[in-house]
C-alpha positions as CSV (number, residue, x, y, z in Angstrom):
1,M,23.9,-8.8,3.3
2,A,20.3,-7.6,2.8
3,G,20.4,-5.9,6.1
4,D,23.7,-4.1,5.2
5,R,22.2,-2.8,2.0
6,D,19.1,-1.6,3.9
7,R,21.2,0.3,6.3
8,K,23.3,1.9,3.6
9,T,20.1,2.8,1.7
10,E,18.5,4.3,4.7
11,A,21.6,6.4,5.5
12,S,21.5,7.9,2.0
13,M,17.8,8.5,2.4
14,E,18.4,10.3,5.7
15,L,20.7,12.7,4.0
16,R,18.0,13.5,1.5
17,E,15.5,13.8,4.3
18,E,17.6,16.5,6.0
19,R,17.6,18.5,2.7
20,D,13.9,17.9,2.2
21,G,13.1,18.9,5.8
22,K,14.4,22.4,5.2
23,N,11.4,23.1,3.0
24,E,8.8,22.1,5.7
25,E,7.5,23.9,8.7
26,P,9.2,22.8,12.0
27,A,5.8,21.8,13.5
28,S,5.2,19.6,10.4
29,R,8.6,18.0,10.7
30,E,8.1,17.2,14.3
31,A,4.6,15.6,13.7
32,V,6.0,13.4,10.9
33,E,8.9,12.4,13.2
34,A,6.5,11.5,15.9
35,M,4.7,9.2,13.4
36,R,8.0,7.5,12.6
37,V,8.7,6.9,16.2
38,C,5.2,5.4,16.8
39,Y,5.8,2.9,14.0
40,Q,8.9,1.4,15.7
41,G,6.5,-0.8,17.7
42,F,4.6,-2.2,14.7
43,D,4.1,-5.9,14.7
44,P,3.4,-7.4,11.2
45,A,2.0,-10.7,12.5
46,A,-0.5,-9.0,14.9
47,Y,-1.5,-6.5,12.1
48,L,-2.2,-9.4,9.7
49,Q,-4.2,-11.3,12.4
50,F,-6.3,-8.2,13.2
51,N,-7.2,-7.3,9.5
52,Y,-6.7,-10.3,7.2
53,T,-8.6,-13.1,9.0
54,P,-12.4,-13.5,9.3
55,P,-14.6,-11.7,9.5
56,R,-12.7,-9.1,7.5
57,A,-11.2,-11.7,5.2
58,D,-14.2,-14.1,4.9
59,F,-14.3,-15.3,1.3
60,Q,-17.7,-16.9,1.8
61,R,-19.4,-13.5,2.5
62,A,-20.2,-11.0,-0.2
63,D,-20.0,-8.1,2.3
64,S,-16.6,-8.9,3.7
65,I,-14.0,-6.1,3.3
66,V,-11.1,-8.1,1.8
67,P,-13.1,-9.6,-1.0
68,W,-14.4,-6.2,-1.8
69,K,-10.9,-4.8,-2.1
70,L,-9.7,-7.7,-4.2
71,T,-12.7,-7.2,-6.5
72,C,-12.0,-3.5,-7.0
73,L,-8.4,-4.2,-7.9
74,H,-9.3,-7.1,-10.2
75,R,-11.7,-4.9,-12.1
76,A,-9.2,-2.0,-12.4
77,F,-6.4,-4.3,-13.7
78,T,-8.7,-6.0,-16.3
79,E,-10.5,-3.0,-17.8
80,G,-7.7,-2.6,-20.3
81,D,-6.4,0.9,-19.7
82,V,-4.1,0.1,-16.7
83,R,-1.1,-1.5,-18.4
84,G,2.6,-1.2,-18.9
85,E,5.8,-2.8,-17.7
86,V,6.4,-1.5,-14.1
87,L,4.0,-1.5,-11.2
88,V,5.1,0.1,-7.9
89,D,3.3,-0.7,-4.7
90,V,3.7,2.2,-2.3
91,G,3.7,1.2,1.4
92,S,3.1,-2.5,1.0
93,G,3.1,-3.1,4.7
94,P,3.3,-6.9,5.3
95,T,0.6,-7.6,2.7
96,L,0.6,-9.0,-0.8
97,Y,-3.1,-9.0,-1.8
98,Q,-2.9,-5.6,-3.5
99,V,-0.6,-6.9,-6.3
100,M,-2.2,-10.3,-6.9
101,S,-4.2,-9.1,-9.9
102,G,-1.6,-6.6,-11.1
103,C,1.1,-9.3,-11.3
104,E,-0.7,-10.7,-14.4
105,V,-0.6,-7.4,-16.2
106,F,2.8,-6.0,-15.4
107,G,6.2,-7.6,-16.1
108,R,7.8,-6.1,-13.0
109,V,6.4,-5.4,-9.6
110,V,8.3,-3.3,-7.0
111,L,7.2,-3.7,-3.4
112,T,8.1,-0.9,-0.8
113,D,7.7,-0.1,2.8
114,F,9.1,2.2,5.4
115,L,9.6,-0.5,8.0
116,E,12.3,-3.1,7.8
117,V,10.1,-5.6,9.7
118,N,7.5,-5.4,6.9
119,R,10.1,-5.7,4.1
120,R,11.4,-8.8,5.9
121,E,7.9,-10.2,6.1
122,L,7.4,-9.8,2.4
123,Q,10.8,-11.4,1.7
124,Y,9.9,-14.4,3.8
125,W,7.0,-15.1,1.5
126,L,8.9,-14.4,-1.7
127,A,11.6,-16.9,-0.7
128,E,9.5,-20.0,-1.5
129,G,9.7,-22.5,1.3
130,S,10.2,-19.9,4.0
131,S,7.6,-19.2,6.7
132,S,5.4,-16.1,6.7
133,S,3.0,-14.8,9.3
134,L,-0.1,-15.4,7.1
135,D,-1.2,-18.1,4.6
136,W,-2.0,-16.1,1.5
137,T,-3.4,-19.2,-0.3
138,P,-7.1,-18.3,0.2
139,F,-6.4,-14.8,-1.2
140,L,-4.7,-16.2,-4.2
141,Q,-7.6,-18.7,-4.7
142,Y,-10.2,-16.0,-4.6
143,V,-8.3,-13.9,-7.2
144,C,-8.0,-16.9,-9.4
145,Q,-11.8,-17.3,-9.2
146,L,-12.2,-13.6,-10.1
147,E,-10.1,-14.2,-13.2
148,G,-12.2,-17.2,-14.2
149,R,-9.6,-19.7,-13.2
150,K,-9.8,-22.7,-10.8
151,P,-8.9,-22.1,-7.2
152,S,-6.4,-25.0,-7.6
153,E,-4.4,-22.7,-9.9
154,S,-3.4,-20.6,-6.9
155,S,0.1,-22.1,-6.8
156,E,0.7,-21.0,-10.4
157,K,-0.4,-17.5,-9.5
158,A,1.9,-17.5,-6.5
159,A,4.7,-18.6,-8.8
160,R,3.9,-15.8,-11.2
161,L,3.8,-13.2,-8.3
162,R,7.2,-14.4,-7.0
163,S,8.7,-14.2,-10.5
164,V,7.7,-10.6,-11.3
165,V,8.6,-9.0,-7.9
166,S,12.0,-7.6,-8.7
167,D,12.6,-5.5,-5.5
168,V,11.5,-4.9,-1.9
169,L,12.6,-1.4,-1.2
170,P,12.5,1.1,1.6
171,I,10.3,4.1,1.0
172,D,9.4,7.3,2.9
173,V,6.4,9.1,1.5
174,H,7.3,12.3,3.4
175,R,10.4,12.8,1.2
176,S,10.2,14.6,-2.1
177,C,12.1,11.6,-3.6
178,P,10.5,8.7,-1.7
179,L,12.6,5.9,-3.0
180,P,16.4,5.3,-2.6
181,P,18.5,7.0,-5.2
182,D,19.5,3.7,-6.8
183,A,16.0,2.3,-7.0
184,A,15.4,0.4,-10.3
185,V,12.4,2.5,-11.4
186,P,12.3,4.0,-14.9
187,T,13.5,7.6,-14.9
188,G,10.3,8.6,-16.7
189,G,8.2,7.0,-13.9
190,A,6.4,3.7,-13.3
191,D,3.4,2.8,-15.4
192,C,1.1,2.3,-12.4
193,L,1.2,2.9,-8.6
194,V,-0.9,1.0,-6.1
195,S,-1.1,2.2,-2.5
196,C,-3.4,0.8,0.2
197,F,-3.9,2.3,3.7
198,C,-0.5,4.0,3.6
199,L,-0.7,7.7,3.2
200,E,-3.5,8.4,5.7
201,S,-1.8,6.1,8.3
202,A,1.6,7.7,7.8
203,S,0.5,11.3,7.9
204,P,-0.2,13.5,10.9
205,D,-2.8,15.7,9.1
206,V,-4.6,16.3,5.8
207,A,-1.9,18.7,4.6
208,A,0.8,16.0,5.2
209,F,-1.4,13.4,3.4
210,T,-1.7,15.7,0.4
211,R,2.1,16.4,0.3
212,A,2.8,12.7,0.6
213,L,0.4,12.0,-2.3
214,G,2.3,14.6,-4.3
215,H,5.6,13.0,-3.4
216,I,4.6,9.5,-4.7
217,T,3.1,11.0,-7.8
218,S,6.7,11.8,-8.8
219,L,7.2,8.1,-9.2
220,L,4.5,7.8,-11.8
221,R,4.8,8.6,-15.5
222,P,2.4,11.1,-17.1
223,G,-0.7,9.2,-18.2
224,G,0.1,6.4,-15.7
225,H,-2.6,5.2,-13.2
226,L,-2.9,5.4,-9.5
227,L,-5.0,2.8,-7.7
228,L,-5.5,4.1,-4.2
229,I,-7.3,2.3,-1.3
230,G,-7.7,4.0,2.1
231,A,-9.7,4.4,5.2
232,L,-12.6,6.8,5.8
233,G,-13.4,8.3,9.2
234,E,-10.6,6.5,10.9
235,S,-8.6,8.2,13.7
236,Y,-6.5,5.2,14.8
237,Y,-5.7,1.5,14.3
238,L,-3.7,-1.1,16.3
239,G,-0.3,-1.7,14.8
240,A,0.4,-4.2,17.6
241,P,-1.5,-5.2,20.8
242,G,-2.0,-2.0,22.7
243,L,-0.2,0.2,20.1
244,R,-2.7,2.8,18.8
245,I,-1.3,4.4,15.6
246,P,-3.0,7.7,14.7
247,V,-4.7,8.1,11.3
248,V,-5.9,11.1,9.4
249,P,-9.7,10.8,9.4
250,L,-10.5,11.4,5.7
251,D,-13.8,11.8,3.9
252,E,-14.6,11.5,0.2
253,A,-14.3,15.2,-0.5
254,Q,-10.8,15.4,1.0
255,V,-9.7,12.4,-1.1
256,C,-11.0,13.9,-4.3
257,A,-9.5,17.3,-3.5
258,S,-6.0,15.8,-2.7
259,L,-6.1,13.9,-5.9
260,R,-7.0,17.0,-7.9
261,V,-4.3,19.2,-6.5
262,S,-1.7,16.4,-7.0
263,G,-2.4,16.4,-10.7
264,Y,-4.8,13.5,-11.2
265,Q,-8.0,13.0,-13.1
266,L,-10.3,10.9,-11.0
267,L,-11.7,8.1,-13.1
268,Q,-13.6,6.1,-10.4
269,L,-14.4,6.3,-6.8
270,S,-16.1,3.4,-4.9
271,I,-17.1,3.4,-1.3
272,Y,-17.4,0.4,1.1
273,T,-19.3,0.9,4.4
274,L,-18.2,-1.5,7.2
275,P,-21.0,-3.7,8.5
276,V,-21.3,-3.6,12.3
277,D,-19.6,-7.0,12.8
278,M,-16.6,-5.9,10.8
279,R,-15.9,-3.3,13.5
280,V,-13.9,-5.6,15.6
281,G,-12.1,-3.2,17.9
282,V,-8.8,-2.9,16.1
283,D,-9.6,0.5,14.7
284,D,-12.5,2.9,14.4
285,V,-12.7,2.9,10.6
286,T,-16.3,3.5,9.2
287,G,-15.6,2.9,5.5
288,V,-13.0,2.3,2.8
289,F,-12.6,4.1,-0.5
290,F,-11.1,2.8,-3.8
291,A,-10.0,5.4,-6.3
292,K,-8.7,4.9,-9.8
293,A,-7.0,8.0,-11.2
294,R,-4.8,9.0,-14.1
295,K,-1.8,11.3,-13.8
296,L,-2.3,14.3,-16.1
């Protein structure tokens, strides 16, 4: 039944894509379509193994990339200004770490991804007792520690996360209305958006990245917050063994400029530089940025 709903939703989104595409240059449409085709070979299990196991997810190391990301998100969600009822995660991929802190602040979390295989991976974990490709327990334990709780309370956090995720929806950031028409998101916009490694890895160039940022901004209410994590200096990553997916090589200035023209006030920008041993051959990323911004 879920597959039938996905197909119907994707069909209605394709009709909107046809209308949206008339407003883009043909070359841009072709480049975006090439990206979509490339992603058909994406393997969630391989991607998780490449990026969410040691050394990149080593919770005993202060300089490991995943603990850095979790710490940035924890701080953003506990500073007091990021709050509300609805949190939308744009381009969740097959990962859950990005909403482990936010699930304590928001009453409803909406996960989204372009690929059905990624949505299925998320649904496997949400259906307690089902198997998923990665054990998220160490991530949950680490976030519990950040929150001043015992690691043994990770099962309670997992239960909380499962209870507040209301939907796992298809999304296409290259459409002016990225979510399905019947998506259960407030008409005035969500209170907060999170997006991690989505826009730059789904866009063929900086202009498309900026347009995509503008599209997802339509999902956010005025005064709401965007928490954006992305790659710096990256031109590709492996979405499966042997599958090189192109990425827009961003720098800090480009990130700031895109946020500005998309109607945001930048509140915080933090940069992580990858240690040599974190460069494990699955991409050519040199750094990661974390941006906290408010929609004007």
